N, C-alpha and C positions, 0 to 999 in steps of 0.2 A: 620256321622250324616248329614242328608239332611236338607238344609235350604230352606225356601220359605214361601209364604203366605198360609193361610188356603185353603183347596180344596173346589171346588164346586161339587155338586152331586145331582142327582135325585134318590130317593129311593122309590121302590114299595114293598108292602107286602100284606099279607092276611087281616091283621087287625092292628089297632093302638090303644093303651091305652095311653091317653095323660098325665096321672099322676094327674088329678084333681078330679077323681072319676066319671067323665062323662062316658056315655056308649061308648063302643069301636066304632071306625070308621072302616067300611068295605072297603076293597080294597083301602087303602090310597096311596097317592103320596106325598112325602115330598121333598121339594126343599131346598137345602142347598147352601148358597152363602156366601163366606167370613167367613166361620166357624160358621155362625148362620143360624137358620131356617128362610128361606125367605117366605115360604108358606106351608100350609098343605091342601091338597085336598081330598075329599071323592069321591070314585067311579072313573069312567073313566074321564080323563082330555084331552080336545082337545089339539093336538100338539102345536097349536099357543099360548097356555097359558104357555107353558114351555120354559125356556130359551134355545136358540139353543146351540149346541156344548158342552153340559154338559153330562158327562157319566151317564148312567142309571144303577143303581144297583138294581136288582130284587131279593128279598130274599124269593120269592115263597110263601109258606104257613105259613111263620113265622109271629110273632107278633112284632111290634115295641113298645118300651117303652122309657121313659126318663132314662138316666143313673141313677143308684141308689145312695142314699146318706146314709152313715153311720154316725149318729150324735154323736157318742161317741166312740173314739178309743184312744189307747196309742201306737204310732208307735215305741217307743224305747223299748217296752217290747215284748218278744218272743212268748207269748201265748202257751208255751209248759209246763207250770207248774213250771218253774224256779222261785224261790223266788225273790221278788223285791229286797231284800237286797243283793242278788248275782248279779243280772243284773246290778245294778247301780255301781258296782265296775269295770265294763268294761270300757276301754278307750272310749272317745267320738267318735273317728274315727270308732271304732267297732260298737257303737250304731248307728252311721250314716248309716253304711252299713246295719245294721239290719232294720232301719227305711225305707230305700229304698226297701229292700226285701219285707217288709210288705206292703208298698204302692203299689208295683207292683202286689203282690198277690191279693190285693183288686181290682185293676183295671182289672186284669184278670177274676175276678168274676162279672164284669159289674158294679162295684162301682166306679163312676167317680168323686165323691166328698167325702172327709173325713174331719170330724171335730175332730181334735186331742185335747184331754182334759188334756194334760200334759206330759212333758218329761224332759230330762236332759238338763239344761242350754240352749244353742242356737241350739240344734240339729234339731228340727222341723222347726225353722225359717230358718236355713241354707238349709235344704232340700227343703223348699218351694221356696227359692231363686234359687236353682239349677234347679228346674223344670221350673221356670219362664224364666230362661236363655236358656232353651232348652238343658241342659246337660244330661238329662235322661228322661225316660218316667214315668208318674205317674198320679194319680188323682189330681184334684184341692184340695188344702189343706186350711183349716180354722183352725188357730192355736192360742193357748193361751200362748205358751212358756212353762211355768210351772204353776201348781196350787198354789194359795196363801194358806198357811197353818200356823197354830200356831207353835211356837217353839217346835220341836219334834213331830209335828202332822203328819197326814196321808200324805205320799209321801214327807216328809221333805227333803229327799235325793236329790230331783230334784233342790232345791235351792230357793224355794219361801217362806221361813219363814217370817212372819210378825205378830206383836202383837200391840194391841191398835188402836184406831181410826186413829191417825196420822201416825202410822206405816203402816196401810192399805192404806191410801191415798198415801203415798210415794211409796209403792209397785205398786199400780195401775199406777201412773205416770211413773214409770220406765218401766213397761211393755209396756205401750203405746209408750213410747220413743223407745223401742226396735222393735216396729212394729207389735204387736200382733193384731189379728182380734177380739178377745173377751177376757173376764176375767173369769177365773175359780177359785172358792173358795171351799176349803174343809170345809163344815159346820159341819161335824162330823168326828169321827175317821173312820177307815176302816181296810183294811188288813195289814197295816204296823204294825210291831211288836211294842207293847207298846201303841197302840192307842185303843180307845173304840168306836166301831161303834154304840153303844147304847146311846151315850151321845153327845150333841152338843159341838162343840169346840170353837165357837165364840159367843160373845154376840150380841144382836140385834144392839147395838150401833156400834160395830166394823163392822158388815156386812153392816149396813146402810151407814157408811162412805165410804166404798169401792164402793158400788153400786152408791152412789151419785157422786163420783169422776169419775167412769167409764162412767156413763151416760153423765156427763158434757163433757167428752172427746170423746163421740160418740161410746162407746163400750157397748155391752150387757154383762150380767153377768149370768153365770150358777153356781149353788151351789150344791155341793155333799151333799146329805142328806140320811143317812141310818137309821135315827130314826125320830119319829114324832116330837119331840121337835126341832130338827134341821130344819125340814120343816116349822114349825111354825115361827121360827126365820127368815128363808129365806123369807117367805111371808111378814113378818112384815117389812123387809128391802127392799121390792119391787124388789126381784130378777126377772130376765127375764125368767129363766128356772130352773127347779129342776132336778138334775141328780139322778136317781134311785128311790127316794121316797119310801124307805123301812120303815119298822116299827119294827126295832130291839128293843128288850127289855133287853137283857143281854148277857154276854159272852157265855152262854150255847147254844145260837142260838134260843132262844125263840122270838116270835113275838106277838104283840097285835095290831090288826087293830084299827084305830081311825077314825070313820066316820066324826068327826068334822074337821079333817085335810083335808080329801077328799072334804068335802063341801067347805072349804076355797079355795082349789085349783080350784074347779069348779067356785066358785063365782068370783074369781079374774081373771080367764082365764089363769092362769099360766100353761104352758105346762110342761109335764114330759117326760124326755128321759128315756126309760124303762129299757134297759140292762137286759132283762130276760135271755139272752143267758148264762150269767156267771154260774148260778146254773145248767142250762141244761148241759153245757159241763163239769162241775165238776162232776155231777152225772154220766155222760157218762165215764169220765176218771177213776173215782174211781170204777165204776161198772165193768170195764174190768180187774181189778186186782184181784189177789187171796187174799181174805180177810182172814188174819191169826190171827189178834189180836182184842181184844175188842175195842181198840182205833180206828182202821181202820173201824170197823163196825159202831161205833158211829159217825165217820166223815161222812160216806156215808149216814147214817140215817139223820144226821143234814142237809146235803145238799139237800136230798130229801124233807125234811120238808120245807126247805127254798124255793125250787122251787114251791112246792104246795102253799105256802103262797104268793109268789110273783105273781103267776098266778091268785090267788084269789083276791089279791090286785088290780092287773091290771083290772080284770073283774069288780070289784066294782068301780074303778075310771072311767072306760069307761062308765059304766051304769049311773054314776053321772054326766057325761058330761065333764070330764077332758080330755084335749087334749093330746093324747099319741103319741110320736114320736119315731121312731125306731133307737135305738143305741145298739151296741153289747158289748161295753167295750173290744173290740178286743185287744189282747196283755196281758190282765190281766188274771192270772191263766192259764186256758187251753182254752181260747177263741180265735179262729182263725180269720184271717182277711178276710176270704171268707165265714163267717158265717151269713151274714145279712139275707139270705133267712130263716134260722132257726129262727131268731128274728121275721120275718114277720109271720112265721107259729105259733110261740108262741103267738103272738098278736091275731091271729085267734082262737087259743085254748082258749084264755081269753075272747072270745066272739065278737071280732071285725070282721065285714064282710071283705071278701077278698079284695074288691075294696078299702075299707077304710084302710086296713093294707098296701096295695101298696102305697096309698097316704102318709101314715106315713113315707115311705122311699123314697118319691119323692117330690111332690110339698109341702106337709105338712111340711116336714123337711126344705126345702128351705125357705119357708115363715117364719118359726119360727127362723131360723138362719139369717134372713135378706138378703137372697140371691134369693128371689122369682122372681126378675126381670131378673135374669141371667140364672137360671137353675131350674131343678125339673119338668118342663113341656115340652111337645112338642107343642109349639105354636109359631106363628110368632114373631121374635125378640129375642128369647132366644138362648143361646149358643147351638150349635148342639152336645150335649152329648146324644147319642142315642144308645140303645142296641136292638138286635133282639134275640128272643128265638123261639125254634122249638115247637110251640103249643100255647095253650091259658092259660096263668097263672091264669086267673080267674077260670078256671076249674081244674088246676093242678099247684100249686106253684112250684113243683119240676122242672118244665122246666126252671125256672130262674137260676138253678144251673150251667148250662153251656151255656152261650150266644153263639149264632152262628155269631154274629157281635157285635163289640164294636167300636163305633165312639166317639172320644173325640175332641170336638171343630172342627168338620168337617173332621177330619182325621180318616179313618178306620184303626184300629190296628189289627195286627195278634196276636190272643190270645196266640198262642203257643210260641211267642217270647216275650210276656209280662212277663210271669211267671219267677221267679228268676233263675230257672235252666238254662235258655238260656240268657246270659248277652248281648243281642243286645242293641245297643245304639239308642238314639234319643228320641224325645218326640213329642206329638201333641201340637200345640200352642193354646193359648187362645186369641181370638181377643179382650178380655177386657183389656189385658195388654198394657202398653205404647208402642208406635211405636218404641222407642229406644231399646227395648228388642230384642236380637238376637233370632230368632225363628228357630225351627227345628221340624222334624217329622220322624217317623220310615218309 
């Protein structure tokens, strides 16, 4: 593992998309100093305006973008269809290795920031610490430790069961003490056996107690909502984000869109983390199998209806002015950790312009998560999380699928040594961390 301060560099490219939705910059020059963006220039730059003795990296006809942000993942889940009830029986050391593999897969796809929405005990907190110390390579992590859930509720296995207003307050206090970045609450059931996605799990009073305590302690709150009633409760409790915002009506997989809920989301300005990927990848996984039973056919049909409904819901939310942020739910069911581009494509399929969909996975996500001053854009002062792709993603999103350059906090990483099959060591350091942290890089 190599130790040292963040590198300085001058990067030239054919164009630059800064992540804000602004028009691309032609022939940009980006100056990186101390792991942060020092300056961004358009067109030819006189040599006397560039710092001397800094290496120049010319990526030719490629496009520069901010490192991508996946606003909803579960690092301790494999994303290969393994049931949650089986995964959580693995030893914590095994889950830590899985979480590291998943994080590196995401980084290899140009995703430089992950918001983890719940895992087993301290696994994600410990991984974040290992990354901070420079013991391995990975994206920036924004973690909640585990989601708060009712006794026996969705993802209760993770350890976050709490009931009643005072129980919610105690749980929030304990999570903040443990060092979480935000609070996640399961406002309805989900895929956990014995829970109901079509019914809210907490009362408004319980949710409000948790939100009030989290805000008092400087933490945002995201609430998992798979039915309209749960979203109404979350809005009444003043949640900062809604995860999923589905409209499930019953165990049969039926849905009923409720315009009043969407109007309330738009009126309050509460953003929704979309996770359209889950249904897409479930349809893909089930569709590749030989369908031999009525139950298998019914499952495929149910997921297809779900995908259609979620796309239509996203379209109607977007049209109503609801702020949509790209999250994949990676790890859950068959959702991979390099699938964020698919989420962006699905947002476009739901009617979002390409530039806006890119913003939902860059500056929009960073702002919603309270990280806008640090990442999500290519502008002076932000951490130098930069990717390059061969072509123009505004014309073809598919070019995002294999970045030609990945820079994490000023360090250019070798994509082929990030992926889990090659266990190279090291990390790129983050200049935002305390000076006492031991830094390293690949």
